[in-house]
C-alpha positions in Angstrom: 99.3 96.0 108.8 95.5 95.6 109.4 95.3 99.5 109.9 96.7 99.9 106.6 94.4 96.9 104.8 91.2 98.4 106.5 92.3 101.8 105.1 93.0 100.8 101.5 89.9 98.5 101.6 87.6 101.5 102.5 88.9 103.3 99.6 88.5 100.5 97.4 84.6 100.6 98.8 84.3 104.2 98.4 85.0 104.0 94.6 83.1 100.5 94.2 86.1 98.9 92.9 84.3 95.5 93.1 83.9 93.8 89.8 85.4 96.5 87.7 88.4 96.8 85.9 90.4 98.4 89.2 90.4 94.8 90.3 92.0 93.4 87.3 95.2 92.1 88.1 96.7 93.1 84.7 95.5 96.6 85.1 96.9 96.6 88.6 100.3 95.3 87.6 100.5 98.0 85.1 99.8 100.3 87.7 102.5 98.9 89.9 105.0 99.2 87.1 104.4 102.7 86.5 104.7 103.6 90.6 107.9 101.5 90.5 109.1 104.0 87.6 108.2 106.8 89.6 110.1 105.3 92.6 113.1 104.7 90.5 112.8 108.1 88.9 112.8 109.5 92.4 115.9 107.5 93.6 117.8 108.3 90.7 117.3 111.8 90.4 118.0 112.7 93.6 114.5 113.5 95.2 113.8 114.2 99.0 113.4 111.8 101.2 109.5 112.6 101.6 109.5 111.9 98.1 110.9 108.5 98.2 108.5 107.9 101.1 105.6 108.7 99.4 106.3 106.7 95.9 106.9 103.8 98.3 103.6 104.4 100.0 101.9 104.2 96.5 102.9 100.8 96.0 102.3 99.6 99.4 98.9 101.0 98.7 98.7 99.0 95.3 100.0 95.7 96.8 97.6 96.1 99.9 94.8 96.8 97.0 95.9 93.5 94.9 95.3 91.4 98.3 91.6 93.2 98.5 91.0 92.8 94.8 92.2 88.8 94.9 90.1 88.6 98.1 93.2 87.4 100.3 92.7 87.7 103.7 95.3 89.4 106.4 95.1 86.2 108.1 96.2 84.4 104.9 99.0 87.3 103.9 100.4 86.7 107.5 100.7 83.3 106.7 102.5 83.2 103.3 104.5 86.4 104.6 105.9 84.4 107.6 106.4 81.3 105.1 108.5 83.3 102.8 110.3 84.7 105.4 111.4 81.8 107.1 112.4 80.6 103.6 114.4 83.6 102.8 116.1 83.9 106.4 118.2 80.5 105.5 119.7 82.3 102.4 123.3 83.2 102.8 124.4 86.7 100.9 126.7 85.8 97.7 128.7 88.3 95.5 127.8 88.1 92.1 129.2 90.0 89.3 130.5 92.5 92.1 127.3 93.1 93.9 125.9 91.3 97.1 122.6 89.1 96.5 120.4 87.1 98.8 118.6 85.7 96.3 117.5 81.6 95.2 120.6 80.4 93.4 119.6 77.1 92.8 117.6 78.0 89.5 
């Protein structure tokens, strides 16, 4: 993960994103929505494996950029990841409306 974080951080520095709209989370959420739409289109229209991978990379880059924009360190993210992972590993798969889900069903 470190090499991806550093590469994305380099991109942010190269483009002088610090303190600009590029670090505004509302702006970034719009970018992620756009990229998620492109991924959905790639999947539903049967694009190639390479194109689907590329759309996932776009989303991954944006997620890492979110961490950088919010000044979340890799160690902080790592701790949050494993905390969440431990939580979701305790969940059971359930059939909901004919589809299997692994979600928090207490809500």
